[in-house]
Structure formats: C-alpha cells, structure tokens
C-alpha positions as CSV (number, residue, x, y, z in Angstrom):
1,M,-2.7,-18.6,6.1
2,I,-3.9,-17.3,2.9
3,Q,-7.4,-15.9,4.9
4,A,-4.5,-13.7,6.9
5,V,-2.7,-12.9,4.4
6,I,-6.2,-11.4,2.5
7,T,-7.5,-9.9,5.9
8,Y,-4.1,-7.9,6.5
9,G,-4.0,-7.1,2.7
10,V,-7.7,-5.7,3.3
11,I,-6.8,-3.9,6.5
12,L,-3.7,-2.2,4.9
13,T,-5.4,-1.0,1.9
14,A,-8.3,0.7,3.7
15,V,-5.5,2.4,5.7
16,L,-3.8,3.3,2.7
17,L,-6.8,4.5,1.1
18,V,-7.5,7.0,3.7
19,I,-4.4,8.3,4.1
20,S,-3.7,8.5,0.4
21,L,-6.9,10.2,0.0
22,I,-6.5,13.1,3.0
23,L,-2.9,13.7,1.0
24,V,-4.6,14.4,-1.9
25,K,-7.0,16.8,-0.9
26,V,-4.7,18.7,0.9
27,T,-1.7,18.9,-1.2
28,P,-1.5,21.6,-3.5
29,K,-2.1,20.3,-7.6
30,T,1.5,20.6,-8.2
31,S,2.3,17.7,-5.8
32,F,3.0,14.5,-5.8
33,V,3.0,13.7,-1.8
34,A,-0.2,11.4,-1.9
35,Y,2.2,9.0,-3.8
36,F,4.6,8.7,-1.2
37,P,2.9,6.6,1.2
38,G,2.0,4.0,-2.0
39,F,5.4,3.5,-2.4
40,I,6.8,3.5,0.9
41,F,4.5,0.3,1.5
42,F,5.6,-1.1,-1.9
43,A,8.9,-0.9,-0.7
44,I,7.8,-2.3,2.0
45,G,6.3,-5.2,0.3
46,L,9.5,-5.7,-1.5
47,I,11.7,-6.0,1.6
48,C,9.9,-8.3,2.9
49,L,9.6,-10.4,0.1
50,L,13.3,-10.2,-0.2
51,F,13.8,-11.3,3.8
52,A,11.2,-14.3,2.8
53,T,13.3,-16.0,0.0
54,L,16.4,-15.4,2.4
55,F,15.3,-16.4,6.0
56,D,12.8,-19.3,6.2
57,R,9.8,-19.9,8.2
58,I,9.5,-16.0,9.8
59,W,6.2,-15.4,11.1
60,V,4.1,-12.7,12.0
61,L,0.8,-12.5,13.2
62,N,-0.1,-16.0,11.3
63,A,1.1,-14.8,8.0
64,G,5.1,-15.2,7.2
65,L,6.9,-12.5,5.5
66,G,5.9,-13.4,2.0
67,G,2.8,-13.2,2.6
68,W,3.0,-9.5,4.4
69,G,5.3,-8.8,1.4
70,I,2.2,-9.3,-0.9
71,A,-0.4,-7.8,1.4
72,C,1.7,-4.7,1.1
73,L,2.4,-5.0,-2.6
74,F,-1.4,-5.2,-3.1
75,A,-2.3,-2.0,-0.5
76,A,0.2,0.0,-2.4
77,V,-0.6,-0.5,-6.2
78,V,-4.5,-0.6,-4.8
79,S,-3.8,3.0,-3.3
80,M,-1.9,4.6,-6.0
81,I,-4.7,3.5,-8.4
82,V,-7.1,5.2,-6.3
83,S,-5.1,8.1,-5.5
84,A,-4.2,8.8,-9.0
85,V,-8.0,8.5,-10.5
86,V,-9.0,10.8,-7.7
87,D,-6.0,13.2,-7.9
88,A,-6.7,13.7,-12.0
89,Y,-10.9,14.2,-10.9
90,Q,-9.5,16.6,-8.7
91,Q,-7.4,18.5,-11.0
92,E,-9.8,18.3,-13.8
93,A,-12.6,20.1,-11.8
94,N,-10.2,22.6,-10.8
C-alpha cells in the first residue's frame, strides 16, 4: 500500500506540475489561475482524508482513501511551491 501511495503521489505531482507550469506561462502576471489546480487537489485530498475517517476500507487501485488523500495533498503542495517560485522568477524577468 505504501508503494502504491508513493507511486500515485509522484504521478499526480508530475501531472500537476506540468499543468501549473503551462498555466504560469500562458496567464498574465496579475492572474492567480496557475495556483487553482493546486488548490483543487488540496481540497480533493482533504475530502479523501475526511471520507477515509468516515468510511472504513474503501480501496481504489491498491490504495485506500487516506492514501489517495495523502498523495493529493503531496502533489498539491509541491506543485504550488514550484509554480510560486517559477511565477516569481518570471515576474522578476519581466
């Protein structure tokens, strides 16, 4: 189970990073749209963790809802940090 959660976390992080970096490049400097995928995945992670405490033993692709919540939270935090750094450097360059 731990290996599945780590694998899904890495995959979600890579996908979210690509989406966030594309949004950083195509949106204007005053827009915060690049951070929305991270916020959405953060909310999904919290919802999965909430449902993991309410319902017992729900497994999806060899990971429980708690594992999916942890993977979503990890992906959201890493992608928001990286997109904030890229956004700051992009604004500094212009």
